[in-house]
KEKE-3310 file (N, C-alpha, C; in steps of 0.2 Angstrom, whole numbers, plus 5000, padded with zeros to 4 digits):
npx = (4689:4676:4661:4658:4670:4678:4672:4675:4689:4689:4683:4692:4703:4698:4696:4709:4715:4708:4713:4726:4726:4721:4731:4742:4736:4735:4748:4753:4748:4750:4759:4756:4762:4758:4766:4765:4770:4764:4750:4733:4723:4728:4725:4731:4736:4725:4718:4727:4726:4713:4715:4723:4714:4705:4711:4715:4703:4700:4709:4707:4713:4725:4736:4735:4742:4743:4754:4756:4767:4766:4774:4772:4769:4780:4795:4808:4825:4827:4814:4810:4819:4816:4803:4806:4813:4803:4794:4802:4803:4790:4789:4798:4792:4780:4785:4783:4779:4778:4782:4774:4778:4775:4777:4791:4798:4795:4803:4816:4817:4814:4810:4822:4831:4829:4833:4837:4833:4831:4818:4808:4799:4800:4789:4788:4779:4774:4786:4795:4807:4823:4827:4840:4845:4840:4846:4840:4842:4847:4845:4838:4825:4816:4803:4791:4781:4783:4780:4776:4774:4760:4765:4763:4749:4745:4750:4742:4730:4732:4733:4721:4712:4716:4712:4698:4696:4690:4699:4712:4729:4742:4755:4756:4762:4770:4773:4781:4778:4784:4785:4798:4801:4809:4803:4797:4809:4814:4804:4806:4817:4811:4800:4807:4814:4805:4797:4789:4784:4772:4771:4778:4790:4792:4800:4805:4800:4806:4798:4803:4796:4779:4777:4785:4780:4768:4772:4778:4767:4758:4766:4765:4759:4749:4756:4767:4766:4755:4749:4749:4758:4755:4760:4763:4762:4763:4774:4778:4784:4777:4783:4799:4803:4794:4792:4781:4769:4756:4738:4734:4723:4721:4732:4730:4717:4720:4729:4722:4713:4720:4729:4733:4733:4727:4727:4734:4733:4744:4742:4729:4722:4724:4712:4703:4708:4705:4709:4705:4706:4714:4727:4733:4744:4737:4732:4725:4729:4742:4741:4733:4741:4753:4747:4743:4755:4761:4752:4755:4768:4767:4758:4764:4776:4788:4803:4807:4814:4811:4799:4795:4799:4788:4782:4770:4754:4742:4731:4722:4708:4703:4690:4684:4670:4664:4675:4682:4673:4673:4685:4681:4685:4684:4680:4680:4666:4670:4680:4673:4665:4675:4680:4669:4666:4677:4674:4679:4674:4669:4655:4650:4655:4670)
npy = (4937:4927:4929:4917:4911:4919:4918:4905:4906:4914:4906:4896:4903:4907:4895:4890:4900:4898:4885:4888:4896:4888:4878:4886:4890:4878:4874:4883:4880:4874:4859:4842:4826:4810:4797:4780:4765:4753:4744:4751:4743:4737:4736:4745:4755:4760:4765:4775:4783:4788:4796:4806:4811:4818:4830:4834:4836:4849:4854:4862:4871:4865:4854:4837:4821:4803:4789:4772:4759:4746:4736:4726:4715:4711:4703:4700:4708:4714:4717:4726:4736:4741:4745:4756:4764:4767:4774:4785:4791:4795:4805:4814:4818:4824:4833:4838:4851:4846:4830:4817:4804:4787:4775:4763:4758:4767:4778:4772:4767:4778:4792:4796:4800:4813:4821:4837:4844:4858:4863:4855:4848:4835:4824:4812:4797:4783:4778:4765:4763:4771:4787:4788:4779:4784:4796:4807:4815:4831:4837:4849:4849:4840:4832:4825:4811:4798:4780:4771:4756:4754:4750:4752:4753:4740:4733:4737:4733:4719:4717:4721:4712:4701:4705:4704:4691:4676:4670:4679:4681:4688:4690:4688:4679:4683:4680:4685:4684:4685:4689:4687:4700:4716:4727:4722:4717:4730:4734:4725:4728:4738:4732:4723:4731:4737:4741:4729:4725:4722:4711:4696:4695:4684:4682:4684:4676:4673:4668:4659:4654:4649:4636:4635:4645:4639:4628:4634:4641:4630:4625:4633:4634:4636:4634:4641:4651:4665:4674:4678:4689:4697:4705:4707:4697:4696:4695:4682:4667:4653:4641:4633:4630:4636:4652:4660:4671:4665:4669:4683:4683:4669:4665:4672:4667:4653:4654:4660:4650:4639:4642:4639:4648:4665:4677:4692:4705:4717:4726:4735:4730:4716:4711:4712:4702:4691:4690:4690:4702:4718:4730:4744:4756:4771:4772:4782:4794:4795:4798:4810:4819:4819:4825:4837:4843:4844:4854:4865:4867:4872:4882:4891:4893:4886:4877:4859:4857:4866:4863:4853:4835:4822:4811:4797:4798:4792:4778:4763:4753:4737:4725:4708:4702:4689:4680:4684:4681:4667:4663:4666:4678:4694:4711:4728:4739:4751:4748:4741:4752:4761:4754:4753:4766:4770:4762:4749:4737:4721:4711:4698:4685:4689)
npz = (5116:5121:5131:5138:5138:5145:5158:5161:5162:5173:5183:5184:5188:5201:5208:5208:5216:5228:5231:5232:5243:5253:5254:5258:5271:5278:5278:5287:5299:5315:5317:5323:5326:5330:5336:5337:5345:5344:5337:5332:5337:5348:5365:5375:5367:5360:5371:5376:5364:5366:5377:5372:5363:5371:5373:5360:5353:5354:5345:5333:5325:5322:5312:5312:5313:5313:5316:5316:5322:5324:5331:5340:5333:5327:5326:5323:5321:5309:5303:5313:5312:5299:5301:5309:5299:5290:5299:5302:5289:5288:5298:5293:5281:5286:5294:5309:5321:5334:5340:5346:5354:5358:5369:5371:5360:5350:5353:5352:5339:5331:5336:5344:5335:5332:5342:5349:5337:5327:5324:5329:5343:5355:5363:5374:5379:5389:5393:5400:5407:5409:5402:5396:5387:5375:5373:5378:5389:5395:5383:5371:5366:5371:5381:5393:5399:5410:5412:5425:5433:5444:5458:5472:5473:5468:5479:5489:5485:5485:5499:5503:5497:5505:5518:5517:5517:5526:5534:5535:5528:5535:5530:5515:5500:5485:5467:5452:5435:5419:5401:5389:5384:5380:5386:5397:5404:5408:5417:5427:5436:5443:5450:5458:5466:5474:5489:5496:5509:5521:5513:5505:5493:5481:5470:5453:5437:5421:5407:5394:5383:5378:5383:5394:5402:5405:5412:5423:5429:5433:5443:5454:5470:5485:5501:5497:5488:5486:5477:5460:5450:5434:5419:5405:5390:5376:5369:5369:5364:5355:5357:5359:5346:5338:5334:5334:5342:5354:5353:5364:5372:5373:5381:5393:5397:5398:5409:5419:5421:5425:5435:5452:5461:5464:5451:5448:5437:5430:5420:5413:5402:5404:5410:5400:5392:5400:5414:5431:5439:5439:5441:5434:5426:5421:5404:5399:5406:5401:5388:5388:5396:5388:5376:5381:5385:5372:5367:5375:5372:5359:5360:5368:5363:5367:5371:5373:5384:5393:5399:5412:5413:5419:5431:5430:5438:5440:5441:5435:5439:5435:5433:5432:5436:5436:5435:5446:5456:5455:5461:5474:5479:5487:5486:5493:5490:5483:5474:5464:5460:5455:5444:5436:5433:5425:5414:5415:5420:5420:5419:5416:5405:5397)
capx = (4687:4669:4659:4659:4677:4680:4669:4678:4695:4688:4681:4698:4707:4695:4697:4716:4716:4705:4717:4733:4725:4720:4738:4746:4733:4736:4755:4755:4745:4755:4758:4757:4762:4757:4769:4763:4775:4760:4744:4728:4719:4731:4721:4734:4737:4718:4716:4731:4723:4707:4717:4725:4709:4702:4714:4716:4697:4700:4714:4704:4718:4731:4736:4737:4742:4745:4757:4756:4772:4764:4779:4770:4768:4786:4800:4815:4828:4827:4808:4810:4823:4812:4798:4809:4814:4796:4792:4806:4801:4784:4790:4802:4787:4775:4788:4779:4782:4779:4781:4772:4781:4772:4781:4799:4801:4794:4809:4822:4817:4812:4811:4828:4835:4828:4835:4840:4831:4830:4811:4804:4800:4798:4785:4787:4774:4774:4793:4795:4814:4827:4828:4847:4846:4838:4849:4835:4844:4851:4844:4834:4819:4812:4800:4787:4778:4785:4775:4779:4768:4758:4766:4759:4742:4745:4751:4736:4725:4733:4732:4714:4709:4717:4708:4691:4695:4688:4706:4717:4736:4745:4761:4755:4768:4768:4777:4780:4779:4784:4788:4805:4801:4813:4799:4797:4815:4815:4800:4809:4821:4807:4796:4811:4817:4800:4796:4783:4783:4773:4770:4784:4791:4795:4805:4803:4802:4805:4796:4806:4791:4773:4777:4788:4775:4763:4775:4779:4760:4756:4770:4763:4754:4749:4757:4773:4764:4748:4746:4754:4757:4757:4759:4762:4763:4762:4780:4779:4784:4773:4788:4806:4803:4789:4792:4774:4765:4749:4734:4735:4717:4722:4737:4727:4712:4723:4733:4717:4709:4725:4733:4730:4733:4724:4731:4733:4736:4747:4740:4721:4720:4724:4705:4700:4711:4702:4711:4699:4707:4720:4728:4738:4745:4732:4734:4722:4733:4748:4739:4731:4746:4757:4744:4743:4762:4762:4748:4758:4774:4765:4755:4769:4783:4793:4807:4805:4818:4807:4793:4798:4796:4784:4780:4763:4751:4735:4730:4715:4707:4699:4687:4680:4667:4663:4681:4684:4669:4675:4690:4679:4688:4679:4683:4675:4662:4673:4684:4669:4663:4680:4680:4663:4667:4682:4672:4684:4671:4665:4651:4649:4661:4673)
capy = (4931:4927:4930:4911:4909:4923:4915:4899:4908:4917:4901:4892:4907:4907:4888:4890:4904:4894:4880:4890:4899:4882:4875:4891:4890:4872:4874:4888:4877:4870:4852:4837:4820:4805:4790:4774:4759:4747:4745:4754:4738:4735:4740:4750:4760:4762:4770:4781:4788:4791:4801:4811:4814:4822:4837:4835:4837:4856:4857:4864:4875:4861:4848:4831:4814:4797:4783:4766:4755:4739:4732:4720:4710:4710:4699:4700:4714:4717:4720:4732:4741:4743:4749:4763:4768:4769:4779:4791:4794:4798:4811:4819:4820:4828:4839:4841:4855:4842:4823:4814:4797:4783:4768:4763:4757:4773:4782:4769:4766:4784:4798:4798:4802:4820:4825:4844:4846:4865:4865:4850:4846:4828:4823:4805:4794:4776:4775:4761:4764:4777:4790:4789:4775:4787:4802:4812:4819:4837:4840:4855:4848:4834:4832:4819:4808:4791:4775:4766:4751:4757:4744:4753:4751:4733:4731:4739:4728:4712:4717:4722:4705:4697:4707:4702:4684:4674:4669:4683:4680:4695:4691:4684:4679:4684:4679:4689:4680:4689:4686:4689:4706:4721:4731:4718:4718:4736:4734:4720:4731:4742:4727:4719:4736:4740:4738:4725:4723:4715:4705:4693:4695:4677:4682:4684:4671:4675:4662:4660:4653:4647:4630:4636:4649:4634:4624:4638:4642:4624:4623:4637:4632:4638:4641:4644:4657:4666:4678:4678:4695:4696:4711:4706:4690:4697:4693:4675:4663:4647:4636:4634:4629:4640:4659:4664:4671:4663:4675:4685:4680:4662:4664:4674:4663:4647:4655:4661:4643:4633:4644:4637:4654:4671:4681:4699:4709:4724:4731:4735:4725:4709:4709:4711:4696:4685:4690:4692:4709:4721:4737:4746:4763:4774:4774:4789:4799:4795:4802:4816:4823:4821:4830:4844:4846:4846:4860:4870:4869:4875:4889:4896:4894:4884:4871:4854:4857:4871:4859:4847:4829:4821:4804:4796:4798:4789:4771:4761:4746:4733:4719:4704:4700:4682:4677:4686:4677:4660:4662:4668:4684:4700:4718:4734:4742:4756:4745:4740:4758:4764:4751:4755:4773:4770:4757:4743:4732:4716:4707:4691:4683:4694)
capz = (5120:5122:5138:5141:5139:5151:5164:5162:5165:5180:5187:5185:5193:5207:5211:5209:5222:5234:5233:5235:5250:5258:5255:5263:5277:5281:5279:5292:5305:5319:5315:5328:5324:5335:5333:5342:5344:5342:5332:5335:5340:5355:5370:5378:5362:5360:5377:5375:5359:5369:5382:5368:5360:5376:5372:5353:5351:5353:5340:5326:5321:5321:5308:5316:5309:5317:5313:5320:5320:5324:5333:5344:5328:5323:5331:5321:5321:5302:5303:5317:5308:5293:5304:5311:5293:5288:5304:5301:5283:5289:5302:5289:5276:5289:5297:5314:5326:5340:5339:5352:5353:5363:5371:5371:5353:5346:5355:5350:5332:5327:5339:5346:5329:5331:5348:5347:5331:5328:5324:5332:5350:5356:5369:5375:5384:5390:5393:5406:5410:5409:5395:5394:5381:5369:5373:5380:5395:5394:5376:5372:5363:5374:5388:5392:5404:5411:5413:5430:5436:5451:5463:5478:5472:5468:5486:5493:5482:5488:5506:5504:5496:5511:5524:5515:5518:5532:5537:5532:5529:5536:5526:5509:5496:5478:5462:5446:5429:5413:5395:5388:5380:5383:5391:5404:5407:5411:5423:5432:5441:5448:5454:5462:5471:5477:5496:5497:5516:5524:5508:5504:5486:5480:5465:5446:5433:5414:5403:5387:5378:5381:5386:5400:5405:5408:5417:5429:5432:5436:5448:5459:5475:5492:5504:5495:5484:5487:5471:5454:5446:5427:5416:5398:5387:5369:5365:5372:5358:5357:5359:5357:5339:5335:5337:5333:5349:5354:5355:5371:5376:5374:5386:5399:5399:5401:5415:5424:5422:5427:5441:5458:5465:5461:5446:5448:5431:5431:5415:5413:5397:5407:5412:5394:5390:5404:5421:5436:5442:5437:5442:5429:5425:5417:5398:5397:5408:5397:5382:5390:5398:5382:5372:5385:5384:5365:5366:5379:5369:5353:5361:5371:5359:5371:5369:5377:5391:5397:5402:5416:5413:5424:5432:5430:5445:5440:5439:5433:5441:5430:5436:5428:5442:5436:5436:5453:5461:5455:5466:5481:5481:5488:5487:5495:5484:5480:5468:5458:5457:5451:5438:5432:5431:5420:5409:5415:5424:5416:5424:5414:5401:5393)
cpx = (4680:4668:4660:4666:4680:4678:4673:4685:4694:4687:4688:4703:4705:4697:4705:4718:4714:4710:4724:4732:4724:4727:4742:4743:4735:4744:4757:4752:4750:4753:4760:4757:4762:4760:4768:4768:4770:4754:4738:4723:4721:4727:4724:4735:4730:4716:4721:4729:4717:4709:4720:4720:4705:4705:4714:4709:4696:4705:4712:4708:4725:4730:4739:4737:4745:4749:4758:4762:4771:4769:4778:4770:4774:4791:4807:4818:4827:4820:4807:4814:4820:4806:4800:4811:4808:4794:4796:4805:4795:4785:4793:4797:4782:4778:4785:4783:4783:4778:4780:4773:4779:4775:4788:4801:4800:4800:4815:4823:4817:4814:4818:4833:4834:4829:4839:4839:4829:4822:4806:4805:4797:4795:4784:4782:4776:4781:4794:4802:4817:4826:4835:4848:4844:4841:4845:4837:4848:4850:4839:4827:4815:4809:4795:4784:4780:4779:4779:4773:4767:4759:4763:4752:4741:4746:4745:4730:4725:4731:4724:4710:4710:4713:4700:4690:4693:4694:4711:4724:4739:4752:4760:4761:4766:4774:4776:4782:4779:4787:4795:4806:4806:4809:4798:4803:4816:4810:4803:4813:4817:4803:4801:4814:4811:4799:4790:4781:4776:4772:4777:4784:4795:4799:4801:4805:4801:4804:4799:4801:4784:4773:4780:4784:4770:4766:4776:4772:4758:4760:4769:4758:4754:4752:4763:4772:4757:4745:4752:4753:4759:4755:4758:4764:4763:4768:4782:4779:4780:4777:4795:4807:4798:4789:4786:4771:4758:4744:4734:4729:4718:4727:4734:4721:4715:4726:4727:4714:4714:4729:4730:4730:4730:4729:4729:4737:4739:4746:4732:4719:4720:4717:4702:4702:4708:4704:4705:4700:4714:4721:4734:4739:4740:4734:4731:4726:4739:4746:4737:4736:4751:4754:4744:4750:4763:4758:4752:4765:4773:4762:4759:4775:4789:4797:4806:4808:4815:4801:4796:4795:4793:4783:4772:4760:4745:4736:4723:4714:4702:4697:4683:4676:4666:4669:4683:4679:4671:4680:4688:4683:4683:4683:4678:4672:4665:4677:4679:4666:4668:4680:4674:4664:4672:4680:4677:4681:4667:4661:4651:4655:4663:4672)
cpy = (4932:4927:4923:4909:4913:4920:4909:4901:4910:4911:4897:4896:4907:4900:4888:4894:4901:4889:4882:4893:4893:4879:4880:4891:4884:4871:4878:4885:4874:4862:4847:4830:4815:4799:4785:4768:4753:4749:4748:4750:4736:4739:4746:4756:4764:4767:4776:4786:4791:4797:4807:4815:4819:4829:4839:4837:4845:4859:4858:4868:4871:4856:4842:4825:4809:4792:4778:4761:4748:4734:4726:4714:4708:4707:4699:4707:4718:4721:4726:4738:4745:4747:4756:4767:4771:4775:4786:4795:4798:4805:4816:4822:4825:4834:4842:4846:4851:4835:4820:4806:4792:4776:4768:4762:4763:4778:4779:4769:4773:4790:4801:4801:4810:4824:4832:4846:4853:4867:4860:4848:4838:4827:4815:4803:4787:4774:4772:4762:4770:4780:4790:4785:4779:4794:4808:4817:4825:4839:4845:4854:4842:4835:4826:4816:4800:4787:4771:4762:4754:4751:4746:4752:4744:4730:4732:4734:4721:4712:4718:4715:4701:4699:4705:4695:4682:4673:4673:4681:4687:4696:4686:4684:4680:4682:4683:4685:4685:4686:4689:4696:4711:4725:4728:4718:4724:4737:4730:4723:4735:4737:4724:4724:4738:4737:4735:4724:4726:4709:4703:4692:4688:4677:4683:4678:4673:4669:4664:4658:4650:4641:4631:4640:4644:4630:4628:4639:4636:4622:4628:4635:4635:4633:4644:4651:4658:4670:4678:4685:4694:4703:4710:4699:4691:4696:4686:4670:4656:4642:4637:4634:4633:4647:4663:4665:4669:4670:4677:4683:4673:4661:4666:4670:4656:4648:4656:4654:4638:4635:4642:4643:4660:4674:4688:4702:4716:4728:4730:4730:4718:4707:4708:4704:4690:4685:4692:4699:4711:4728:4739:4754:4765:4776:4781:4795:4800:4799:4809:4821:4824:4826:4837:4847:4848:4853:4866:4872:4873:4882:4894:4897:4891:4878:4866:4854:4862:4869:4853:4841:4827:4813:4803:4795:4794:4782:4769:4754:4743:4727:4715:4700:4692:4678:4678:4681:4669:4658:4664:4673:4690:4706:4723:4737:4747:4754:4744:4747:4762:4761:4752:4762:4774:4765:4751:4738:4728:4712:4700:4689:4688:4693)
cpz = (5122:5130:5142:5142:5145:5158:5166:5165:5172:5185:5189:5190:5200:5211:5212:5215:5228:5236:5235:5242:5255:5259:5260:5270:5281:5282:5285:5299:5309:5318:5321:5325:5330:5333:5339:5340:5342:5337:5335:5338:5347:5360:5373:5373:5361:5365:5378:5370:5362:5374:5378:5365:5365:5375:5365:5350:5350:5348:5333:5322:5320:5315:5312:5312:5314:5313:5318:5317:5320:5326:5337:5339:5324:5329:5329:5320:5314:5301:5307:5314:5303:5296:5306:5305:5291:5292:5303:5294:5284:5293:5297:5284:5279:5292:5303:5318:5333:5338:5346:5351:5359:5363:5368:5363:5348:5347:5351:5343:5328:5331:5341:5341:5328:5338:5346:5340:5332:5328:5327:5339:5350:5363:5370:5380:5384:5390:5400:5410:5410:5402:5392:5388:5374:5369:5374:5386:5392:5386:5376:5370:5365:5381:5387:5399:5405:5413:5418:5432:5443:5457:5470:5478:5471:5475:5490:5491:5485:5496:5508:5503:5502:5517:5523:5516:5525:5537:5534:5533:5530:5532:5519:5504:5489:5473:5456:5440:5423:5407:5394:5384:5383:5388:5397:5408:5411:5417:5428:5438:5446:5453:5460:5468:5475:5484:5497:5504:5518:5519:5506:5496:5485:5474:5458:5442:5426:5410:5396:5381:5382:5385:5393:5405:5409:5413:5424:5433:5436:5442:5454:5463:5481:5496:5502:5491:5485:5481:5466:5450:5439:5424:5408:5396:5379:5365:5367:5366:5360:5360:5357:5349:5335:5338:5337:5340:5348:5355:5362:5375:5378:5380:5393:5402:5402:5408:5420:5426:5426:5433:5447:5463:5461:5456:5447:5442:5433:5425:5414:5408:5399:5408:5405:5391:5394:5411:5425:5438:5439:5439:5438:5429:5420:5410:5396:5400:5404:5391:5383:5392:5392:5378:5375:5384:5377:5364:5369:5375:5363:5355:5364:5368:5363:5368:5374:5384:5396:5401:5405:5414:5419:5425:5432:5437:5445:5438:5438:5436:5436:5434:5432:5434:5442:5438:5444:5458:5461:5460:5473:5484:5482:5489:5490:5489:5480:5474:5462:5455:5453:5444:5433:5429:5425:5414:5409:5419:5419:5421:5422:5410:5397:5385)
residu = (MET:THR:SER:THR:GLY:SER:SER:ARG:VAL:LEU:SER:ILE:LEU:PHE:VAL:PHE:ALA:VAL:LEU:VAL:THR:ALA:VAL:VAL:PHE:ASN:ALA:ALA:LYS:PRO:ARG:VAL:MET:ILE:LEU:HIS:SER:TYR:ASP:PRO:ASP:TYR:PRO:TRP:THR:ARG:ASP:VAL:ASP:GLU:GLY:ILE:GLU:ARG:VAL:ALA:LYS:ARG:TRP:THR:ASP:TYR:SER:VAL:THR:ARG:HIS:TYR:MET:ASN:THR:LYS:LYS:LEU:SER:ASP:LYS:GLU:SER:LEU:ARG:TYR:ALA:GLY:ILE:VAL:ALA:ARG:ARG:ALA:ILE:GLU:GLN:PHE:ASP:PRO:GLY:VAL:LEU:ILE:ALA:VAL:ASP:ASP:LEU:ALA:GLN:LYS:LEU:ALA:ALA:MET:HIS:TYR:THR:ASP:HIS:PRO:ARG:MET:ASN:ILE:VAL:PHE:ALA:GLY:VAL:ASN:GLY:SER:ILE:GLU:PRO:TYR:GLY:TYR:GLN:ASP:VAL:GLN:ASN:VAL:THR:GLY:ILE:PHE:GLU:ARG:LYS:PRO:TRP:GLN:ALA:VAL:LYS:GLU:LEU:ILE:LEU:THR:LEU:GLU:ARG:GLU:LYS:PRO:ARG:PRO:ASN:PRO:ARG:PRO:SER:ILE:ARG:TYR:LEU:MET:ASP:PRO:SER:PRO:SER:MET:GLN:ARG:ASP:ARG:ALA:PHE:VAL:GLU:ALA:PHE:ASP:TRP:SER:PRO:ILE:ARG:PHE:GLY:GLY:THR:PHE:VAL:ALA:GLN:ASP:TYR:GLN:ARG:TRP:LYS:GLN:HIS:VAL:LYS:GLY:LEU:HIS:GLU:PRO:GLU:SER:ASP:TYR:LEU:LEU:ILE:ALA:ASN:TYR:ARG:LYS:LEU:PRO:ARG:SER:GLY:GLY:ASP:PRO:SER:PRO:PRO:PRO:PRO:ALA:GLU:ILE:MET:HIS:TRP:THR:GLU:ALA:ASN:SER:ALA:ILE:PRO:VAL:ILE:GLY:VAL:ASN:VAL:PHE:ASN:VAL:GLU:ASP:GLY:ALA:ALA:ILE:ALA:VAL:GLY:ALA:SER:PRO:PHE:GLU:GLN:GLY:GLU:VAL:ALA:ALA:ALA:MET:ALA:GLU:THR:LEU:LEU:GLU:GLN:GLY:LEU:ARG:GLY:ILE:GLU:LEU:PRO:MET:VAL:MET:ASN:ARG:GLN:TYR:VAL:VAL:ALA:ILE:HIS:GLN:GLU:ALA:LEU:SER:ARG:ARG:ASN:LEU:ARG:LEU:PRO:GLN:ILE:TYR:GLU:THR:PHE:ALA:ARG:THR:THR:ALA:THR:TYR:ILE:LYS:GLY:LYS:PRO)
# end
């Protein structure tokens, strides 16, 4: 063999050895898969990802992948079933040591199929209701962080808004308006069971479509109601004959412009959509805590059951100052400071 031929063989062997080493090295890395129920442009998902990244940025020795199920854009059962099949195929192909599953549909359509998996831990986040529907109770490989609406913070905000008025109402009345989505139905039990005193809770209305949403909003007036609480509207059909949902910003802008009483958002993204003010569970906390749990499980070689499930503790205030001023509503400076600190303060038009 000529020297040139030998060099070529040695070069090929060297490249092959490098590739084999890289494959073996990457195969040995701890693997984390982040499974989102929604799409990456959904504000909640975007901010959960930011929370995850606060921890994941130090995962230089981990293999990490993300899968977005885009279920906010799906309405029929068959499409949701197929989204679950695709997600489970992705999970099985990646074979993660930890699966971080975010929001309820990620649990229902995919993650729950891996309870008591011998090699995989599940860390849930964004679960609004109980874990029992997913079979997560008393299994060995599941832990996570729940998402509960910060009703105490919402109550304090309403009472603060009243105290800042020239003629405060010591017992303001509120209504809760929701779309027909399953996640909102899970939230309903918590809002109705909460002790709102001295605020008077005037009840919940589930709008089956956008037309009935508008009718309900136009029917709200003082003194029967003082504030309207809104969390989500992305599963709101345009009408009984048109199942397609209107753009979220269209719904929120219309609601803010046509409601005779102030609208209080219960998700931070409500303000991005056009609401004057919102207090919501922190998506950053959901992501950061879930990622920290995943890291602990991998670094310490634990099973999920050895890491207690936790309730969310943090909330975020979002303010659209122009919309707030249009209603002659005022808040102490600390609310604006809080919103500016978390980059959830909008001064002019959103």
